[in-house]
C-alpha positions, -999 to 999 in steps of 0.1 A, spaced: -2 2 -2 27 19 8 45 18 -26 5 23 -41 11 59 -27 41 68 -37 40 59 -72 3 81 -74 24 111 -56 50 109 -82 17 101 -115 2 133 -96 35 157 -98 44 143 -132 10 154 -144 14 188 -126 45 195 -149 30 185 -180 1 201 -176 21 234 -171 46 229 -199 13 224 -217 5 257 -202 39 280 -210 41 264 -246 13 281 -260 10 307 -240 46 318 -256 29 307 -291 2 329 -285 27 357 -272 47 350 -305 17 353 -329 -1 387 -312 33 403 -311 53 417 -342 92 407 -335 114 437 -337 139 444 -368 160 466 -383 136 487 -400 115 492 -372 108 519 -357 86 538 -327 87 555 -299 59 559 -268 54 547 -230 54 509 -220 16 503 -213 9 467 -208 46 440 -205 50 405 -198 81 386 -200 95 351 -205 128 332 -205 146 368 -211 121 381 -243 100 410 -230 67 412 -249 53 452 -248 30 472 -258 36 507 -264 6 538 -262 -18 510 -251 -19 503 -294 12 491 -306 25 456 -295 62 444 -296 83 414 -289 118 427 -280 145 395 -282 172 389 -254 193 414 -252 223 425 -221 241 454 -218 270 444 -190 280 483 -180 252 484 -161 260 471 -127 240 491 -101 213 481 -117 196 446 -137 213 438 -169 188 420 -185 167 439 -207 135 415 -194 145 428 -157 157 463 -169 117 467 -182 90 486 -164 54 497 -171 58 535 -176 94 533 -190 102 554 -224 111 534 -255 127 545 -285 134 526 -318 148 543 -347 144 529 -383 177 513 -396 188 510 -362 191 480 -333 196 499 -304 169 505 -281 167 534 -262 149 536 -223 142 567 -204 134 554 -168 134 574 -138 150 606 -150 182 584 -172 185 568 -201 198 534 -214 210 516 -246 205 483 -257 212 466 -286 184 441 -296 192 403 -293 224 416 -286 252 416 -252 273 445 -248 305 439 -225 311 459 -203 339 485 -208 
């Protein structure tokens, strides 16, 4: 009887793991369909009004209408704050992305931060 209880607990834990993996995958697929992947050709500016992150990717809504997927980016020169773009961004921050540029400028709390989309800027 003891082994049956252990087996049921293991099956329950595995079922939960599978359920949450499938749920996470379907949410990511929905976000990838709903949010535009930013390229060099894109340009936008405005305030983040909604935001989701998953595995380093940021899904941001600008000015309550434009939805963009911002790939994993890191700037190691910001040692006193989070160096990952997904950890840096927050609702209310202003973003600027100019046409034919891979740079993203963030205006946050009176400071200006720079990231290269999909790239790592190593510490100088």
